[in-house]
N, C-alpha and C positions, 0 to 999 in steps of 0.2 A: 825684590822679585816675589818673595813669599807673601808679603802683605798685599801686593796688588792682586795676586791671585785670590787671596782671602776676601778682599774687597769686592771683586767681581762675583764671587760665589755668594756673598751676603746680599749683593744688590739684586740678585735673581730671586730672592725670597719674598714672600708676601708679608704683610704687616703682622699677621698672626704668627707666622713662622719666625719673624724677627723677635716678637715678644717671647716665644719659647726659647729662642737662642739666648736672649738676654737673661732669662730666668736661669738657664743652665750655666751661663758664664758667672752669674752672681753666686750661685751655689758653689761653683768651683773656686771662686775667689774667697768665699768664706772658709772652705775647707783648707785652702792654701794658707790663709792667715792663721787658722787654728793649728795647722802643722808647724808653721813658723814659730808660734808662741810656745809650743811644746817641744821644739827642737827636733822635730821629725822631718822637716822640709829638706829634701835633697836637691831639687832643681829650683833654685831661687830665681832664675831668669823667667820661669813660667809665670810668676806673679806679675811681672811687667807685661808679658804677652797677653795675659787675661785682661789686665786693666786696659790695654790698648784695644783689644777686641771689643770690650764693653763700650768704649768710646766710638769705635767704628759702627757698632749696631745702633747706638743712640743717634749718631749723625745721620745714618740712613733713615731711621724712623722720622727724624725731624725733616729731612728732605722730602720724604713721601708725604708727610703731613702738609708741608708748604705747597707741594705740587698739587695735592688734591684740593687745597683751599683756593688756589688760583683758578682751577678748572670750573 
């Protein structure tokens, strides 16, 4: 349920907004990896969530690219 809501929220964004979202997620992923390496990571499940959100954003970017190429 939560991921489908996140998917619909991301689908409403423009390509520039998706790029910004991807940049923010990559920064968060880096910070989480850094925390994990130093032993300060408390919520280990967040790493998986961020990785999947990155995949969602990239999928939407690809879909928008293909849709604009067909038009």
